[in-house]
C-alpha positions as CSV (number, residue, x, y, z in Angstrom):
1,M,31.2,-3.8,110.2
2,L,34.1,-1.2,109.6
3,F,35.8,-3.5,107.8
4,E,32.4,-4.8,105.7
5,Q,31.9,-1.5,104.6
6,K,35.7,-1.3,103.8
7,D,35.2,-3.9,101.8
8,R,31.7,-2.8,99.7
9,L,33.8,0.2,98.9
10,A,36.9,-1.0,97.5
11,I,34.6,-3.2,95.0
12,N,32.6,-0.8,94.2
13,G,35.4,1.3,92.8
14,I,36.8,-1.7,91.0
15,I,33.5,-1.8,89.1
16,L,33.6,1.8,88.6
17,T,37.1,2.0,87.4
18,S,36.1,-1.3,85.0
19,L,33.2,0.4,83.9
20,L,35.1,3.9,82.8
21,A,38.0,1.3,81.7
22,L,35.5,0.1,79.4
23,L,33.9,3.2,78.2
24,S,37.3,5.1,77.4
25,G,38.7,1.6,75.0
26,C,35.6,1.6,72.9
27,G,35.3,4.3,70.1
28,N,31.5,4.6,70.6
29,S,28.8,3.7,72.7
30,A,27.8,0.7,70.3
31,A,30.1,-1.8,72.6
32,L,28.3,-0.6,75.9
33,E,24.7,-0.8,74.0
34,G,25.1,-4.1,72.9
35,F,26.1,-4.8,76.4
36,V,23.6,-3.5,78.3
37,G,21.0,-3.0,75.5
38,A,17.3,-5.0,75.2
39,D,17.1,-8.2,72.6
40,P,17.1,-6.4,69.3
41,Q,13.7,-8.6,68.4
42,L,12.1,-7.4,71.7
43,T,12.2,-4.3,70.9
44,K,11.0,-4.7,67.6
45,K,8.1,-6.2,68.4
46,A,7.7,-3.6,71.1
47,E,7.7,-1.0,68.7
48,E,5.0,-2.9,66.0
49,V,2.3,-3.2,69.5
50,S,3.0,0.3,70.5
51,L,2.8,2.0,66.5
52,Q,-0.5,0.0,66.2
53,T,-1.7,0.6,70.1
54,Q,-1.1,4.5,68.9
55,N,-2.3,5.0,65.3
56,P,-3.9,1.9,64.2
57,A,-5.5,3.8,61.1
58,T,-2.0,4.6,59.9
59,T,-0.9,0.7,59.9
60,A,-4.1,-0.1,58.1
61,Q,-3.4,2.4,55.6
62,K,0.1,0.8,55.0
63,S,-1.5,-2.5,54.9
64,G,-4.1,-1.3,52.5
65,T,-0.9,0.2,50.1
66,A,0.4,-3.1,49.8
67,N,-2.6,-5.3,49.2
68,N,-3.3,-2.5,46.6
69,S,-0.4,-2.4,44.9
70,A,-0.2,-6.4,44.8
71,S,-4.0,-6.2,43.6
72,N,-2.8,-4.0,40.9
73,T,0.3,-6.2,39.5
74,A,-2.4,-8.5,39.9
75,K,-5.3,-7.4,37.3
76,K,-2.1,-6.0,35.1
77,N,-0.7,-9.8,35.0
78,A,-4.2,-10.9,34.3
79,A,-5.0,-8.9,31.4
80,Q,-1.6,-9.8,29.7
81,N,-2.4,-13.2,30.1
82,S,-5.7,-12.9,28.9
83,S,-4.7,-11.3,25.7
84,G,-1.7,-14.0,25.7
85,N,-4.3,-16.7,26.0
86,L,-6.4,-14.7,23.1
87,A,-3.4,-15.3,20.6
88,R,-2.3,-19.2,22.0
89,N,-6.2,-20.4,21.8
90,F,-6.6,-18.3,19.1
91,T,-7.3,-21.8,16.3
92,Q,-9.9,-22.9,18.7
93,T,-11.9,-19.4,19.2
94,F,-12.0,-17.9,16.0
95,P,-15.9,-18.3,14.6
96,V,-15.5,-20.9,11.3
97,Y,-17.5,-20.3,8.4
98,P,-20.3,-23.1,8.6
99,Q,-19.1,-26.0,6.8
100,A,-15.7,-24.3,6.1
101,E,-12.9,-27.0,5.3
102,L,-9.6,-26.0,6.8
103,V,-6.8,-26.1,4.3
104,E,-3.5,-25.6,6.3
105,S,-3.1,-23.9,9.6
106,K,0.4,-22.9,10.3
107,S,1.4,-20.9,14.1
108,S,4.2,-19.1,15.3
109,Q,6.8,-21.2,17.9
110,D,5.0,-19.2,20.7
111,Q,1.3,-20.0,19.6
112,N,0.7,-16.3,19.8
113,S,0.7,-15.5,15.6
114,G,-0.2,-17.6,12.7
115,T,-2.3,-18.1,9.1
116,M,-5.2,-20.5,8.5
117,L,-6.9,-21.3,5.3
118,W,-10.3,-22.2,4.4
119,K,-12.1,-23.1,1.2
120,I,-15.8,-22.6,1.8
121,N,-18.8,-23.2,-0.4
122,D,-20.4,-20.0,-1.0
123,R,-19.7,-16.1,-2.1
124,R,-17.5,-14.0,-0.9
125,Q,-20.7,-11.7,0.4
126,A,-22.0,-14.3,2.2
127,V,-18.9,-15.0,4.2
128,A,-17.9,-11.4,4.4
129,D,-21.9,-10.7,6.4
130,Y,-20.9,-13.5,8.3
131,Y,-17.8,-12.3,9.7
132,L,-18.8,-9.2,9.8
133,E,-21.8,-9.7,12.2
134,K,-19.7,-12.7,14.2
135,L,-16.6,-10.7,15.0
136,A,-19.1,-7.6,16.4
137,A,-20.8,-9.8,18.5
138,D,-17.6,-11.3,19.7
139,G,-16.2,-8.1,20.9
140,W,-14.2,-7.6,18.1
141,D,-13.5,-4.2,17.1
142,V,-13.6,-4.3,12.5
143,I,-11.4,-1.3,11.9
144,K,-11.6,-2.1,8.0
145,P,-15.1,-4.1,7.5
146,F,-15.2,-6.1,4.2
147,T,-15.7,-4.5,0.5
148,I,-16.5,-6.7,-2.2
149,N,-16.6,-5.5,-5.4
150,P,-16.4,-7.1,-8.3
151,Q,-13.8,-5.7,-9.8
152,Q,-11.4,-6.4,-7.1
153,E,-9.8,-9.9,-6.6
154,I,-9.4,-9.8,-3.2
155,A,-11.5,-8.5,-0.3
156,R,-9.8,-7.6,2.9
157,A,-10.8,-6.8,6.6
158,I,-8.9,-6.1,9.9
159,A,-10.3,-6.7,13.0
160,V,-8.6,-5.8,17.0
161,K,-9.3,-7.7,20.2
162,D,-7.2,-6.9,23.0
163,N,-3.2,-7.1,21.6
164,L,-4.2,-9.3,18.7
165,R,-5.0,-8.2,15.4
166,V,-6.6,-9.9,12.5
167,E,-6.6,-9.8,8.6
168,L,-8.8,-11.5,6.9
169,S,-8.3,-11.9,3.1
170,L,-11.3,-13.0,0.9
171,L,-10.9,-14.2,-2.7
172,E,-13.9,-15.8,-4.5
173,A,-12.2,-19.4,-6.2
174,V,-11.4,-18.8,-10.0
175,N,-12.5,-22.7,-11.5
176,N,-15.8,-22.9,-9.6
177,Q,-18.7,-24.5,-11.5
178,A,-21.5,-24.6,-9.0
179,S,-24.4,-22.2,-8.6
180,Q,-23.8,-21.2,-5.3
181,G,-20.6,-20.0,-5.3
182,E,-17.0,-21.4,-3.5
183,S,-14.5,-18.7,-1.7
184,R,-11.0,-18.9,0.1
185,L,-10.5,-17.1,3.1
186,S,-6.9,-16.5,4.7
187,V,-6.5,-15.4,8.0
188,V,-3.6,-14.0,9.6
189,Y,-3.6,-13.4,13.4
190,H,-0.4,-11.6,15.4
191,P,0.0,-9.2,18.3
192,L,-0.3,-5.3,17.6
193,D,3.7,-5.0,19.0
194,R,4.8,-7.9,15.9
195,D,5.5,-7.7,12.4
196,I,2.8,-8.8,10.7
197,P,3.1,-12.6,8.8
198,Q,1.6,-11.9,5.9
199,S,-1.0,-14.0,3.6
200,S,-0.5,-16.0,1.2
201,I,-3.7,-15.4,-0.5
202,S,-2.5,-13.7,-3.3
203,Q,0.1,-16.4,-4.2
204,W,-2.8,-18.6,-3.9
205,S,-5.0,-16.9,-6.5
206,K,-2.0,-17.0,-8.6
207,L,-1.2,-20.6,-8.8
208,E,-5.0,-21.5,-8.9
209,K,-5.1,-19.5,-12.0
210,T,-2.4,-21.6,-13.7
211,S,-3.0,-25.0,-12.0
212,G,-6.6,-24.8,-10.8
213,K,-5.3,-26.1,-7.4
214,T,-3.0,-25.6,-4.6
215,S,-1.2,-28.4,-2.2
216,G,-0.5,-27.7,1.3
217,K,3.3,-27.8,0.9
218,T,3.4,-25.1,-1.8
219,L,1.1,-23.3,0.5
220,E,3.7,-23.6,3.5
221,K,6.7,-22.9,1.0
222,T,4.4,-19.8,0.0
223,Q,3.9,-18.6,3.1
224,Q,7.6,-18.3,4.5
225,N,8.4,-16.6,1.4
226,T,6.0,-14.0,1.7
227,R,6.3,-10.4,2.8
228,L,4.7,-7.6,1.7
229,P,7.2,-4.2,2.3
230,R,6.6,-1.3,4.5
231,S,7.5,2.1,3.8
232,A,10.9,2.4,6.4
233,S,9.4,5.6,7.9
234,T,6.4,3.7,9.5
235,L,8.8,1.1,10.4
236,N,10.9,3.3,12.3
237,S,8.4,5.4,13.8
238,N,7.4,2.5,16.6
239,A,3.7,3.9,15.9
240,Y,0.2,2.3,16.3
241,K,0.6,-1.3,14.6
242,L,-3.1,-0.5,13.2
243,S,-1.9,0.1,9.9
244,D,-2.4,-1.0,6.5
245,S,0.6,0.4,5.3
246,N,2.2,-1.9,3.4
247,F,2.4,0.3,0.5
248,E,5.7,0.1,-1.7
249,D,5.3,2.9,-4.0
250,L,5.2,5.8,-1.5
251,D,8.2,7.1,-2.8
252,E,6.2,7.9,-5.8
253,V,4.1,10.5,-3.7
254,P,5.3,14.3,-4.6
255,P,7.9,15.4,-2.2
256,Q,5.7,17.8,-0.3
257,L,3.4,15.7,0.4
258,Q,5.5,12.4,1.2
259,Q,5.3,12.7,5.1
260,P,2.1,13.7,6.0
261,I,0.8,10.4,3.7
262,E,3.4,8.3,5.7
263,S,2.0,9.6,9.0
264,V,-1.9,9.3,7.6
265,A,-0.8,5.1,5.8
266,A,0.2,4.1,9.4
267,L,-3.3,4.9,10.6
268,G,-4.7,2.2,8.9
269,I,-7.2,4.6,7.0
270,L,-6.2,4.3,3.4
271,T,-6.7,1.4,1.0
272,P,-4.7,-0.1,-1.8
273,Y,-5.8,1.2,-5.5
274,T,-8.8,-1.0,-6.8
275,R,-9.4,0.4,-10.1
276,Q,-7.3,-2.2,-12.1
277,A,-8.1,-5.6,-12.9
278,N,-5.2,-7.5,-11.2
279,V,-5.4,-5.4,-7.4
280,D,-2.1,-5.1,-6.0
281,L,-2.3,-5.4,-2.5
282,T,1.3,-3.2,-1.8
283,K,0.2,-0.7,-4.9
284,F,-1.2,2.8,-3.5
285,A,-1.3,4.7,-6.9
286,P,-0.4,8.3,-5.2
287,N,-0.9,9.7,-8.6
288,Q,-4.0,8.1,-9.7
289,V,-7.8,9.6,-9.3
290,I,-9.5,8.7,-6.4
291,T,-13.4,8.7,-6.3
292,R,-16.0,10.3,-4.3
293,G,-16.9,6.8,-3.2
294,E,-13.3,6.0,-1.7
295,Y,-12.6,9.7,-0.3
296,A,-16.6,9.5,1.5
297,R,-14.8,6.1,3.1
298,W,-11.9,7.4,3.9
299,L,-12.9,11.0,5.6
300,I,-15.3,9.0,8.2
301,A,-12.9,6.8,8.7
302,A,-9.8,9.5,9.9
303,N,-12.2,11.5,11.8
304,N,-13.7,8.9,13.6
305,R,-9.9,7.2,14.0
306,Y,-8.6,11.1,15.1
307,Y,-11.7,11.3,17.8
308,A,-12.0,7.7,19.0
309,D,-12.0,9.2,22.4
310,N,-14.6,12.2,21.8
311,P,-17.9,11.2,21.0
312,G,-19.0,14.3,20.3
313,K,-17.0,14.5,17.4
314,K,-17.4,11.1,16.0
315,I,-19.5,10.3,12.9
316,Y,-22.0,7.8,14.1
317,L,-22.6,4.8,11.6
318,A,-25.7,5.3,9.6
319,T,-27.6,1.7,9.8
320,K,-29.1,-0.2,6.9
321,T,-32.7,1.0,7.7
322,S,-31.8,4.1,7.0
323,Q,-34.3,6.1,4.2
324,P,-31.1,6.6,1.3
325,A,-30.2,9.8,0.8
326,F,-29.2,9.2,-2.8
327,N,-31.1,7.4,-5.5
328,D,-28.1,5.2,-6.5
329,I,-26.6,4.7,-3.1
330,N,-29.1,1.8,-1.5
331,P,-28.4,-0.4,1.8
332,K,-26.6,-3.0,-0.2
333,H,-24.3,-0.8,-1.5
334,P,-20.3,-1.4,-0.4
335,D,-20.2,2.0,0.7
336,F,-23.5,2.8,1.7
337,A,-22.4,3.1,5.8
338,A,-19.8,6.1,4.7
339,I,-22.1,7.7,2.4
340,Q,-25.2,7.8,4.2
341,S,-23.3,8.8,7.4
342,L,-21.9,11.6,6.0
343,A,-25.4,13.0,4.3
344,E,-27.3,12.2,7.6
345,A,-24.9,14.5,9.7
346,G,-25.1,17.0,6.6
347,L,-21.8,17.1,6.0
348,I,-22.6,16.4,1.8
349,P,-25.2,18.1,0.0
350,S,-28.3,15.5,-0.5
351,R,-32.0,15.5,0.0
352,L,-31.6,16.0,3.5
353,T,-30.0,19.2,3.6
354,E,-31.4,22.5,1.2
355,D,-30.6,21.8,-1.8
356,S,-33.0,18.9,-2.8
357,T,-31.4,18.6,-6.3
358,N,-28.8,16.7,-5.4
359,L,-30.0,13.0,-5.8
360,L,-27.3,11.1,-6.8
361,F,-24.2,10.6,-5.4
362,R,-21.9,8.9,-8.3
363,P,-19.7,7.0,-6.2
364,D,-17.6,5.9,-8.7
365,A,-16.9,9.7,-10.2
366,P,-13.6,11.0,-9.6
367,L,-13.6,13.7,-6.5
368,T,-13.1,17.0,-7.4
369,R,-11.2,20.0,-5.7
370,A,-14.7,21.6,-4.9
371,D,-16.0,18.2,-3.4
372,L,-13.0,18.0,-0.6
373,V,-13.0,21.5,0.2
374,T,-17.0,20.8,0.9
375,W,-16.9,18.0,2.4
376,K,-13.8,18.2,4.8
377,V,-13.8,22.4,5.6
378,P,-16.9,21.3,8.1
379,L,-15.0,18.8,10.0
380,D,-12.1,21.0,10.8
381,T,-14.4,24.0,12.0
382,R,-17.2,21.9,13.5
383,K,-19.6,24.2,12.5
384,S,-21.6,24.9,9.4
385,L,-20.2,26.5,6.3
386,P,-20.9,30.4,6.6
387,K,-22.8,32.6,4.6
388,A,-19.9,34.3,1.5
389,S,-19.5,35.9,-1.5
390,M,-17.2,35.5,-4.8
391,Q,-15.8,39.1,-4.2
392,A,-14.8,37.4,-0.4
393,I,-12.8,34.7,-2.3
394,E,-11.7,37.1,-4.2
395,E,-10.5,39.4,-2.3
396,S,-9.3,36.6,0.3
397,W,-7.5,33.7,-2.1
398,G,-7.3,35.9,-5.1
399,F,-8.3,33.0,-7.0
400,Q,-9.0,34.0,-10.6
401,D,-11.1,32.0,-11.5
402,T,-13.6,32.5,-9.0
403,A,-16.6,32.4,-11.2
404,D,-16.4,29.0,-12.0
405,I,-17.2,28.2,-8.4
406,D,-20.1,26.8,-6.6
407,S,-21.9,28.4,-3.9
408,S,-21.1,25.4,-1.7
409,A,-17.2,25.7,-2.5
410,I,-16.9,29.5,-2.3
411,R,-18.9,29.0,1.9
412,A,-16.1,26.2,2.5
413,L,-13.0,27.6,1.1
414,Y,-13.8,31.1,2.7
415,D,-13.5,29.1,6.1
416,D,-10.6,27.8,4.7
417,F,-9.0,30.5,3.9
418,Q,-9.7,31.8,8.0
419,N,-7.6,28.2,8.8
420,G,-4.2,30.2,8.0
421,D,-1.0,27.7,6.9
422,R,-3.1,24.4,8.0
423,S,-6.2,25.1,6.0
424,N,-6.4,22.5,3.3
425,V,-6.0,24.6,0.2
426,R,-2.9,25.5,1.5
427,R,-1.7,22.3,2.8
428,I,-2.4,20.3,-0.7
429,F,-1.7,22.9,-3.7
430,G,0.3,25.1,-2.1
431,Y,0.5,28.7,-3.5
432,T,-1.8,28.8,-6.5
433,T,-4.1,32.1,-7.9
434,L,-6.2,28.7,-9.5
435,F,-8.8,27.0,-7.7
436,Q,-9.8,24.8,-10.6
437,P,-12.9,23.5,-8.7
438,K,-14.0,20.8,-11.3
439,K,-10.0,19.4,-11.4
440,P,-10.0,16.0,-10.5
441,V,-8.0,15.0,-6.8
442,T,-5.1,12.6,-6.8
443,R,-5.3,9.7,-3.9
444,A,-1.6,11.6,-2.6
445,E,-3.7,15.2,-2.2
446,A,-6.7,12.7,-0.8
447,A,-4.8,11.3,1.5
448,A,-2.7,14.5,2.7
449,S,-6.3,16.7,3.2
450,L,-6.7,14.0,6.2
451,W,-3.4,14.5,8.0
452,Y,-5.2,17.5,9.8
453,F,-8.3,18.1,11.8
454,G,-8.8,21.2,13.0
455,F,-9.5,25.2,12.9
456,Q,-6.9,27.9,13.7
457,G,-4.9,25.8,16.0
458,D,-6.9,24.0,17.9
459,G,-6.6,20.8,16.1
460,I,-5.0,17.3,15.9
461,T,-2.6,16.0,13.6
462,A,-1.9,12.3,12.3
463,K,1.4,12.5,13.9
464,E,0.1,13.7,17.1
465,V,-2.7,10.2,16.8
466,L,0.0,7.9,16.3
467,A,2.3,9.5,19.2
468,S,-0.9,9.5,21.7
469,A,-1.4,5.7,20.7
470,A,2.0,4.6,21.1
471,K,2.7,6.2,24.5
472,T,-0.5,4.4,25.9
473,K,0.3,1.1,24.0
474,N,3.2,1.5,26.1
């Protein structure tokens, strides 16, 4: 027995000595842990079971977070795919005017942009009415509706849906003898973040005048060679691409108005100069006089563009069933919606306001300086014009011709003076002691007035609208 106990003690001593030698031979305990530790896979599973047992809510939250992340990613991908499918399926889904004849259809390699050309046996007005109604019904946002003017060779419209922009150009056939009329329709579609593949409609017009017809090969060649220039500042701004700013004569804008007008042009508010027989869509004609009707269109388009996300500051368009505010502007007039809306909002004197003598709007008459401040200032202050006297204008502005200014403009000028350096007069006309209320306003001056909406620091500029749109898009 004694011998067996001595043997056991010897054996235990040997084991203890071996363990001490193992520990001293290792720089850390990792080897020992690996030697005597549990199976890592079993340990991991045990921890998972323990976590679920101790705090099931935490585990469910983590799982839900992962699922939500996956769901958001799926939604984002679905939205992108939907936009992409809209572009790729455009030629199949775009509404076609009844009995229209497709002359040409071209698309990019990725099928996301292209041009279509149709010949239609109907007048331009009928075609314009059809697409205005049809596009709205199909969920398109018509940001620039057709304006049919007999003096304008080409009528244009712009619509947007998801990430796709569509430009429609209408041309009335030149050599047409049929009583029902004949039109040509060009449709250009492309993603908002891509340069615009320009339509060949203007070249088509020139070719029809000389030859009476255009071949498919000629159209294809024309499309490939046609690209209207843009201003460099617009291209480099990475701004919102819903612009109609393909004006090649912005270098003719007076230097002091150059930057504001480029920002406004990038918003797609301004329209080409149409007072000449041969309309050139690249001509803004900044130093030509603007008409009252055209400024009404610009003003309401700018206001609603700046406050697109603020219904309380938007001007809602009047319907064709509205009782006309002026005798010379009926529901069939191309500018009826803009002019009627401004009148119903009380922004322009009409039979709807206290000045019941204004029965004529005279849309083709030149816009005067008095007109501009009277219409624009209430959209800056967002309130009715205050009472003011000629003496108040003389003391504030120091105009020498105050006696020539009518009462509405007097009130508008008084409010405009309170706007400091952001006043319309200072921004557009600079320092002057003569207001010249009846002097016609140029297109550049009218465009510059739209660069800012606001009063005493509470407002928004065209540059800020562009930056916000670009940030949202990215």
